[in-house]
Structure formats: C-alpha cells, structure tokens
C-alpha positions as CSV (number, residue, x, y, z in Angstrom):
1,M,0.0,0.0,0.0
2,S,1.4,3.4,-0.9
3,D,2.2,6.0,1.7
4,L,-0.6,8.3,0.4
5,R,-3.2,5.6,0.7
6,K,-2.0,4.8,4.3
7,S,-2.2,8.5,5.1
8,A,-5.8,8.8,3.8
9,L,-6.8,5.8,5.9
10,T,-5.2,7.2,9.0
11,I,-6.9,10.6,8.5
12,F,-10.3,8.8,8.0
13,Q,-9.8,6.7,11.1
14,A,-9.2,9.9,13.1
15,G,-12.6,11.2,11.9
16,V,-14.3,7.9,12.9
17,A,-12.5,7.9,16.3
18,A,-13.8,11.5,17.0
19,A,-17.3,10.1,16.8
20,D,-16.7,7.0,18.9
21,P,-19.8,6.8,21.1
22,Y,-18.1,5.4,24.2
23,Q,-15.3,7.9,24.3
24,A,-17.6,10.8,23.3
25,V,-19.7,10.2,26.4
26,K,-16.7,9.6,28.7
27,R,-15.2,13.0,27.6
28,C,-18.4,14.8,28.7
29,L,-18.9,13.2,32.1
30,I,-16.7,14.1,35.2
31,A,-17.7,12.3,38.4
32,D,-16.5,12.2,41.9
33,E,-18.0,10.2,44.8
34,N,-21.1,12.3,45.2
35,Q,-21.4,14.6,42.2
36,L,-21.6,14.5,38.4
37,Q,-20.4,17.3,36.2
38,I,-21.5,17.4,32.5
39,L,-19.5,19.2,29.9
40,L,-21.9,21.4,27.9
41,N,-19.6,22.6,25.0
42,D,-16.1,23.1,23.7
43,N,-15.8,26.2,25.8
44,G,-15.5,24.1,28.9
45,D,-18.9,25.2,30.4
46,K,-20.3,22.6,32.8
47,R,-23.6,21.6,34.3
48,T,-23.4,20.5,37.9
49,G,-26.1,19.2,40.3
50,N,-26.2,17.5,43.6
51,W,-28.5,14.9,42.2
52,T,-29.5,12.1,44.6
53,L,-30.2,9.7,41.7
54,I,-29.4,9.6,38.0
55,H,-31.6,7.6,35.7
56,L,-30.3,6.6,32.2
57,I,-32.3,6.3,29.0
58,A,-30.4,5.5,25.8
59,F,-31.8,5.0,22.4
60,G,-30.3,4.8,18.9
61,K,-27.8,2.7,17.1
62,A,-25.0,3.7,19.5
63,A,-27.2,3.2,22.7
64,C,-25.1,0.4,24.1
65,P,-21.6,1.9,24.1
66,M,-23.1,5.3,25.2
67,I,-24.9,3.9,28.2
68,K,-21.8,1.7,29.1
69,A,-19.7,4.8,29.2
70,A,-22.2,6.5,31.6
71,I,-22.3,3.3,33.8
72,D,-18.5,3.2,33.9
73,T,-18.3,6.8,34.9
74,I,-21.1,7.6,37.3
75,P,-20.7,6.2,40.9
76,A,-22.9,3.1,41.2
77,H,-24.8,4.4,44.2
78,L,-26.1,7.4,42.2
79,I,-27.4,5.2,39.3
80,G,-31.2,4.6,39.3
81,Q,-33.0,2.9,36.5
82,A,-31.1,2.3,33.2
83,I,-32.5,1.2,29.8
84,A,-31.0,1.1,26.3
85,V,-33.0,0.6,23.1
86,T,-31.0,-0.2,20.0
87,N,-31.4,-2.0,16.6
88,Y,-31.2,-5.8,16.8
89,E,-27.8,-5.9,15.2
90,N,-26.2,-3.6,17.8
91,V,-27.6,-5.3,20.9
92,K,-24.9,-6.0,23.5
93,T,-25.1,-7.0,27.2
94,V,-24.3,-4.0,29.5
95,L,-24.1,-4.9,33.2
96,G,-26.8,-3.1,35.2
97,V,-28.8,-2.0,32.1
98,K,-31.9,-3.4,30.5
99,V,-31.0,-3.6,26.9
100,I,-33.9,-4.0,24.4
101,G,-33.6,-4.7,20.6
102,A,-36.1,-3.1,18.3
103,A,-36.5,-2.7,14.5
104,H,-35.0,0.0,12.3
105,P,-35.8,1.8,10.0
106,L,-39.4,0.6,10.3
107,P,-40.6,0.5,13.9
108,D,-42.0,-2.7,15.5
109,E,-44.0,-3.8,18.6
110,A,-40.7,-4.4,20.5
111,G,-39.8,-0.8,20.0
112,Y,-43.3,0.3,21.1
113,A,-43.0,-1.7,24.3
114,A,-39.5,-0.3,24.9
115,A,-40.8,3.3,24.4
116,K,-43.4,2.7,27.1
117,Q,-40.7,1.6,29.5
118,C,-38.6,4.7,28.7
119,A,-41.7,6.8,29.4
120,E,-42.3,5.1,32.7
121,I,-38.7,5.8,33.9
122,A,-39.0,9.5,32.8
123,Q,-42.3,9.9,34.6
124,S,-41.1,8.2,37.8
125,A,-38.1,10.6,38.2
126,N,-38.4,13.1,41.1
127,T,-37.2,16.6,42.0
128,N,-33.4,16.5,42.8
129,E,-33.0,13.6,40.4
130,L,-31.5,13.7,36.8
131,V,-32.6,11.8,33.7
132,L,-29.6,11.5,31.5
133,V,-30.8,10.8,27.9
134,L,-28.3,9.3,25.5
135,V,-29.4,10.0,21.9
136,S,-27.9,8.6,18.7
137,G,-29.0,8.1,15.1
138,G,-32.0,5.8,14.5
139,G,-33.6,6.8,17.8
140,S,-36.8,8.0,16.2
141,A,-37.8,4.6,14.8
142,L,-36.5,2.7,17.8
143,I,-38.9,4.2,20.4
144,P,-42.3,4.7,18.6
145,Y,-44.9,5.9,21.1
146,P,-48.0,7.1,19.3
147,V,-50.8,9.0,21.1
148,D,-53.4,6.7,22.7
149,S,-56.0,7.1,19.9
150,V,-53.6,6.2,17.1
151,S,-52.2,2.6,16.7
152,L,-48.6,1.9,15.8
153,K,-49.7,0.4,12.5
154,E,-51.6,3.6,11.7
155,K,-48.7,5.8,12.5
156,I,-46.3,3.7,10.4
157,Y,-48.8,3.8,7.5
158,T,-49.0,7.6,7.8
159,T,-45.2,7.9,7.7
160,D,-45.0,5.6,4.6
161,L,-47.5,7.8,2.8
162,L,-45.4,10.9,3.7
163,L,-42.2,9.2,2.4
164,A,-43.9,8.2,-0.8
165,S,-45.2,11.8,-1.3
166,G,-41.7,13.3,-1.4
167,A,-42.1,15.1,1.9
168,T,-38.9,16.5,3.4
169,I,-37.6,15.2,6.7
170,N,-38.8,18.4,8.5
171,Q,-42.3,17.9,7.1
172,I,-42.3,14.2,8.1
173,N,-41.1,15.1,11.6
174,C,-43.8,17.8,11.9
175,V,-46.5,15.2,11.5
176,R,-44.8,12.4,13.5
177,K,-44.2,14.7,16.4
178,H,-47.9,15.5,16.6
179,L,-48.8,11.9,16.7
180,S,-46.2,11.0,19.3
181,Q,-45.9,11.1,23.1
182,L,-42.1,11.2,23.1
183,K,-41.0,13.1,20.0
184,G,-40.8,16.9,19.7
185,G,-40.0,17.6,23.4
186,G,-42.4,15.0,24.8
187,L,-39.8,13.1,26.7
188,A,-38.5,16.3,28.4
189,R,-42.1,17.1,29.5
190,M,-42.4,13.6,31.0
191,V,-39.1,14.0,32.9
192,A,-40.3,17.2,34.8
193,P,-40.0,18.0,37.6
194,A,-36.7,16.1,37.6
195,D,-33.8,17.6,35.6
196,C,-33.1,16.4,32.1
197,H,-29.9,16.4,30.1
198,A,-29.3,14.9,26.7
199,L,-25.9,13.8,25.3
200,I,-26.5,13.8,21.5
201,L,-24.5,12.0,18.8
202,S,-25.7,13.7,15.6
203,D,-26.3,11.8,12.4
204,V,-27.8,15.0,10.8
205,I,-25.8,17.4,8.7
206,G,-26.1,20.9,10.4
207,D,-27.0,19.3,13.8
208,D,-30.6,20.5,14.0
209,L,-31.5,19.1,17.4
210,S,-35.2,19.0,16.6
211,V,-34.4,16.6,13.8
212,I,-32.0,14.2,15.5
213,A,-34.3,11.3,16.7
214,S,-37.2,13.8,16.2
215,G,-36.0,16.0,19.1
216,P,-37.4,14.2,22.2
217,T,-35.7,16.6,24.7
218,V,-35.9,19.9,22.8
219,P,-38.8,22.3,22.0
220,D,-40.9,22.0,18.9
221,D,-42.1,25.1,17.1
222,S,-44.5,23.4,14.7
223,T,-48.2,23.1,15.4
224,F,-51.2,20.8,14.7
225,S,-52.2,23.2,11.9
226,D,-48.8,22.8,10.3
227,A,-49.1,19.0,10.5
228,I,-52.5,19.2,8.8
229,D,-51.2,21.5,6.1
230,V,-48.3,19.1,5.3
231,L,-50.8,16.2,4.7
232,K,-53.1,18.4,2.6
233,N,-50.3,20.0,0.6
234,K,-49.0,16.5,-0.2
235,V,-52.5,15.4,-1.2
236,I,-52.6,12.5,1.3
237,W,-55.0,14.0,3.9
238,H,-57.8,11.7,2.8
239,K,-55.5,8.7,2.5
240,V,-54.2,8.8,6.1
241,P,-56.2,6.7,8.7
242,E,-59.3,8.3,10.1
243,S,-57.9,8.2,13.6
244,V,-54.9,10.4,12.5
245,R,-57.2,13.0,10.9
246,H,-59.5,13.0,13.9
247,Y,-56.6,13.5,16.4
248,L,-54.9,16.2,14.4
249,E,-58.2,18.1,14.0
250,Y,-58.9,17.6,17.7
251,G,-55.5,19.2,18.5
252,Q,-56.1,22.0,16.1
253,Q,-59.2,22.9,18.1
254,G,-57.2,23.0,21.3
255,K,-58.7,19.7,22.6
256,A,-55.3,17.8,22.6
257,Q,-52.0,18.9,24.1
258,E,-49.7,20.7,21.7
259,T,-46.0,19.7,21.4
260,P,-44.0,21.6,24.0
261,K,-42.7,25.1,23.0
262,A,-39.6,26.9,24.1
263,E,-41.4,29.0,26.7
264,E,-42.4,25.9,28.7
265,V,-41.0,26.3,32.3
266,F,-39.6,22.7,32.4
267,F,-37.2,23.5,29.6
268,T,-35.2,25.6,32.1
269,N,-34.2,22.3,33.7
270,A,-33.5,20.6,30.3
271,S,-30.1,21.0,28.6
272,H,-28.0,19.1,26.1
273,S,-24.4,18.5,24.9
274,L,-23.6,17.7,21.2
275,I,-20.9,15.1,21.8
276,G,-20.3,13.9,18.2
277,S,-21.2,15.1,14.8
278,N,-20.0,15.3,11.2
279,R,-18.6,18.8,12.0
280,I,-16.6,17.4,15.0
281,S,-15.2,14.6,12.8
282,V,-14.3,17.1,10.0
283,N,-12.3,19.1,12.6
284,A,-10.6,15.8,13.6
285,I,-9.5,14.9,10.1
286,M,-8.3,18.5,9.5
287,K,-6.1,18.2,12.6
288,A,-4.9,14.7,11.6
289,A,-4.0,15.9,8.1
290,Q,-2.0,18.8,9.5
291,E,-0.1,16.5,11.9
292,Q,1.0,14.5,8.9
293,G,2.5,17.6,7.3
294,F,-0.2,18.4,4.7
295,D,-1.5,21.8,3.9
296,A,-5.2,21.1,4.9
297,I,-8.0,23.0,3.1
298,L,-11.7,22.6,4.1
299,Y,-13.5,22.1,0.8
300,S,-17.0,21.8,2.3
301,D,-18.5,21.0,5.7
302,N,-21.9,20.5,4.1
303,L,-21.3,18.4,1.0
304,C,-24.6,17.5,-0.6
305,G,-26.0,17.0,-4.1
306,E,-25.6,14.2,-6.6
307,A,-22.5,12.2,-5.7
308,R,-21.1,12.0,-9.3
309,D,-21.6,15.7,-9.9
310,E,-19.9,16.6,-6.6
311,A,-17.0,14.4,-7.6
312,E,-16.5,16.3,-10.9
313,K,-16.7,19.7,-9.0
314,L,-14.0,18.5,-6.6
315,V,-11.7,17.4,-9.4
316,L,-12.0,20.9,-11.1
317,F,-11.4,22.6,-7.7
318,A,-8.3,20.5,-7.1
319,K,-6.9,21.2,-10.6
320,E,-7.3,25.0,-10.0
321,H,-5.8,24.8,-6.5
322,I,-2.8,22.8,-7.6
323,S,-1.8,25.5,-10.0
324,K,-1.5,27.9,-7.1
325,T,0.7,25.8,-4.8
326,D,4.4,25.5,-4.6
327,N,4.5,21.7,-5.1
328,R,3.6,21.2,-1.4
329,P,1.5,18.2,-0.5
330,I,-2.1,19.3,0.0
331,V,-5.3,17.7,1.3
332,L,-8.8,18.8,0.5
333,L,-11.3,17.7,3.1
334,A,-15.1,17.5,3.2
335,G,-18.0,16.1,5.2
336,G,-21.7,15.7,4.5
337,E,-24.1,13.4,2.8
338,T,-24.5,13.2,-1.0
339,T,-27.3,11.5,-2.9
340,V,-27.5,9.1,-5.8
341,T,-30.3,8.9,-8.4
342,I,-30.6,5.2,-9.3
343,N,-31.0,4.6,-13.0
344,G,-29.3,1.2,-13.2
345,N,-29.5,-2.1,-11.4
346,G,-25.9,-2.4,-10.1
347,R,-24.6,-2.4,-6.5
348,G,-23.0,0.4,-4.6
349,G,-23.6,3.4,-2.3
350,R,-23.2,7.1,-2.4
351,N,-19.5,7.0,-1.3
352,Q,-18.5,4.3,-3.8
353,E,-20.3,6.2,-6.5
354,M,-18.5,9.4,-5.6
355,A,-15.1,7.6,-5.5
356,L,-15.6,5.9,-8.9
357,A,-16.9,9.2,-10.5
358,F,-13.9,11.0,-9.1
359,A,-11.4,8.5,-10.6
360,I,-13.2,8.8,-14.0
361,S,-13.3,12.6,-13.9
362,A,-9.7,12.9,-12.7
363,E,-8.6,10.7,-15.7
364,Q,-10.7,12.8,-18.2
365,Q,-9.6,16.1,-16.7
366,G,-5.9,15.2,-16.4
367,L,-5.5,15.8,-12.7
368,R,-1.8,15.8,-12.3
369,G,0.5,14.6,-9.6
370,D,0.2,11.6,-7.3
371,W,-3.2,11.7,-5.7
372,V,-5.5,9.5,-3.5
373,F,-9.2,10.1,-2.9
374,L,-11.2,8.5,-0.1
375,S,-15.0,8.8,0.4
376,G,-16.4,6.8,3.3
377,G,-19.4,6.4,5.6
378,T,-18.4,6.8,9.2
379,D,-20.7,3.8,10.1
380,G,-18.7,1.5,7.9
381,R,-21.7,0.7,5.7
382,D,-22.2,2.4,2.3
383,G,-25.6,1.6,0.8
384,P,-26.7,-2.1,0.8
385,T,-23.0,-3.3,0.7
386,D,-20.3,-4.5,3.0
387,A,-18.0,-1.6,2.0
388,A,-17.7,1.8,3.8
389,G,-16.9,3.5,0.5
390,G,-14.1,3.8,-1.9
391,L,-10.3,4.6,-1.9
392,V,-9.1,5.5,-5.4
393,D,-5.8,6.8,-6.8
394,S,-4.2,7.8,-10.0
395,G,-3.8,4.2,-11.1
396,T,-7.4,3.1,-10.5
397,I,-8.8,3.5,-14.0
398,Q,-5.7,1.6,-15.4
399,R,-6.3,-1.3,-13.0
400,M,-10.0,-1.4,-14.0
401,Q,-9.2,-1.5,-17.7
402,A,-6.6,-4.2,-17.1
403,A,-9.3,-6.3,-15.4
404,G,-11.5,-5.9,-18.5
405,I,-13.8,-3.3,-16.8
406,N,-15.3,-0.3,-18.5
407,P,-15.6,2.2,-15.5
408,T,-17.9,4.6,-17.3
409,E,-20.4,1.8,-18.2
410,L,-20.5,0.6,-14.6
411,L,-21.0,4.1,-13.2
412,A,-23.9,4.5,-15.6
413,N,-25.4,1.3,-14.2
414,N,-24.8,2.4,-10.6
415,N,-22.4,-0.5,-10.3
416,S,-19.7,1.3,-8.4
417,Y,-19.1,-1.7,-6.0
418,N,-18.0,-4.1,-8.7
419,A,-16.0,-1.5,-10.5
420,L,-14.0,-0.7,-7.3
421,K,-13.8,-4.3,-6.4
422,S,-12.0,-5.0,-9.7
423,S,-9.3,-2.4,-9.0
424,Q,-9.1,-3.4,-5.3
425,D,-10.3,0.1,-4.3
426,L,-13.2,-0.7,-1.9
427,L,-12.9,0.9,1.5
428,M,-13.6,-2.0,4.0
429,T,-13.7,-1.0,7.6
430,G,-16.5,-3.2,9.1
431,A,-19.2,-1.7,11.3
432,T,-17.7,1.1,13.3
433,G,-20.4,1.4,16.0
434,T,-21.1,5.1,15.2
435,N,-22.6,7.2,12.5
436,V,-22.0,10.9,11.7
437,A,-22.6,10.8,7.9
438,D,-19.7,10.8,5.4
439,L,-16.1,12.1,5.1
440,Q,-14.1,12.9,2.0
441,I,-10.3,13.1,1.8
442,L,-8.3,14.1,-1.3
443,L,-4.5,13.9,-0.9
444,I,-2.3,15.4,-3.6
445,Q,1.4,15.3,-4.0
446,P,1.9,17.6,-7.0
C-alpha cells in the first residue's frame, strides 16, 4: 500500500474515532463520589447538580456503548433505572442495564414496548434527580410511542405515505411529532419536575437538534395546523387513517395537548451536549492531516448534491488549486451526505459512486500529480453493501481496464461496488459502531 493511501486511511480513522460513542460520552462526564459534572460545549462550560439519583435512558444505534460509558463513569450508588434501546444488530449486554432490541428503519412492537418503559422511567423521576438521555441516530424509529388514539400500525402507514409523497424530513417530523408522546420535546415534558440532560450523537448534517431522533428533549415550534397543512399539501390528507385525521383536528381545536414550545417552564431544567457530529469529525480529520504535514484545506463541511456531480466539481477545484501551490503536499477535506439517483441495477452506495466518479473525472480532466481520494461512511456501511466507500488513486482506471472493466459503463449502471472491487479500491472497515454521515479526503502530492 502506498504512503498516500496509508495517510488517507489514518486521517479517515481519526474522523471515525472522534465520533466514537463510548469515548464521546466519557469525555463529557466528570464524576467524583457524590457529584456529576457534565461538559456542555467546547468552551468548557459545565452543568453540575447535587442529584440524589441519576436515571439513564439511551436509544439509537449507539445506545449500548453510550450507556456503558455512563455506567462506567457515574458512581454506582447514584445510578437509578437504566434502559438502552437499539437496533437488533447492535444489541450488547451491558451490566446493570436493561438492553432491548427493536426494529429500524421501520418500527415494530418491541420498540413500542420499549418506548413505554422509557416513558415510565421518565415519569417516575423526582425533583433533585437527573434523567440522562443518550441519543444517537435511528432513535426516532426505535422508540415509537403514538398517542393513545392512534395505533402503531396507523402511525407507520402515515409515515410511509409521507415518504412516498416526497415530503422533506422536516415535514415528516412535523406530522410524526404531533402523533407521538415522546418526540418533539415530549420526553422532556415527562421528565419534569426532575432535571433532564441529553448527550447527543448527531447523524444529521447541520446538527438540528429538533431533527435528531425527532427532538425528544428539545422544544418543537411546529403546530397541529402545520401538520394538517403538510398532509393536505402532499394530497394525502384523505389517505391517512381516520384516527390520524381526527386526532390532528382535535389538536387544532385545542382539545389535545400541543407539542411543548420553548417558553415551557420545564425546559429551564433541560439542557444538552452535542458530543459527536460530522462537523466534529471534519475538525478531527483536519487536525490529523496537518499533523501528517499536509496543507489542509476545508473544501466543504456540508457536502450534498448528486455524488457524481460533486466528484467532478471536486476534481475541477483540485486542478485549479494545484496550479496555485508551490509543489507542497495538500489535502482537501469535506464532510456531508451526498445523494444518488438510481437509474441502473448495479450495487453500490453514495460514497462508492463518488469515488468511482472522481477517478473517471480525474482521468478525463488530467488531474496531475500523485493523488488519492477517499470517500467513506463513518458507520462502515455504504448503501446495501459490506463496504464503507471507496479509496481510489491515479492508477485506479488503469487497473479497472486491465481487469476488463469499463468504468464509465459501470458508473452509468450504478455499479460502483463491482468497479471498485475489480481495482481493489473498496474501503472496507467493518461496522464502526457510530454514524456521523460521510467524510471525503483528497491527498495530492503535485
């Protein structure tokens, strides 16, 4: 393996490590025998309380390592009830914790039962106690708790209609929050009068706390009327179950409780720490690249758009930038989440597609120098494949052609997995146990 490829992998691993759920929680909690301090932000601000009991509620794909870090840090005599809800694949035994497996991305009855248990713990907490909520990606589907008059099946059906209608994540969340007892600040309301603090591992670009796991511990500024408008504008109002229409209209008339707003008194006792995110991982790869002696340039901390188009733009940007350097090794870095429009029937994911498109474009545009480009998902899974993404270099296209592969044809068929497999350019990391979207690393030795 070339030194440049090794460097790209080392830098990527630094980004993944920065989002390690166990270490991220450990960094935020400082405990002595009778007190817990919680780090609120990078400025060193802390929240301290003389809590007599600390209850733990964890949900999401990283629930097990997150709650284990809390258990390992907080003095045993301060720990009250502890529950973790995660997807079946990530279930692990954690001493002193009730661990429950549930379905993702489509909720199931196991998740519904688990959500009820989370609610019971929240509602049983008293004044002078803390409910520490550990949130990670996938949390929304893992703890479904519809309002009493709407069944889980009816709520899932409504969500499916919204997805098929082309509704945005914010529009979907607006409706889901108004059909849920936990989402949109509902959990924080249940915790009162106890204190509430959430440690949040973000899988959302931009880190909108109201979107991550549908914001169970933060205020919701949308209304019942907004939820009705979404369904009517998407022309599915008359397709959703009657129970859903009835409940939303009931709420619009003021006969059902609105999602909690920012002015609610209990939010004064609710706070949060963002402990891992794509932005934090981008900062980590920037630092790792500089430590290896590269001139590090942030290309984008919100890379979105069609994967192959973004690959071409990056090639053109790199070409322009090389012409301005003094032959120093440079690295262009990005983080975000691109998309792929599927027109073929091949295998791959957005990171593999971006890596293949970059290699093709670099060849066509004559990107000079020795270069390596890595595009990878921090969870180690890119699309429905066992690869995390792709790691291509200036010899990739030649290796594909030597293997009898036409890279352009495979890209057109969305078959980036087999193209990269032929040139031995698949990025294989295995499941990482975290997820803060994607990272891109372009190393160039002019």
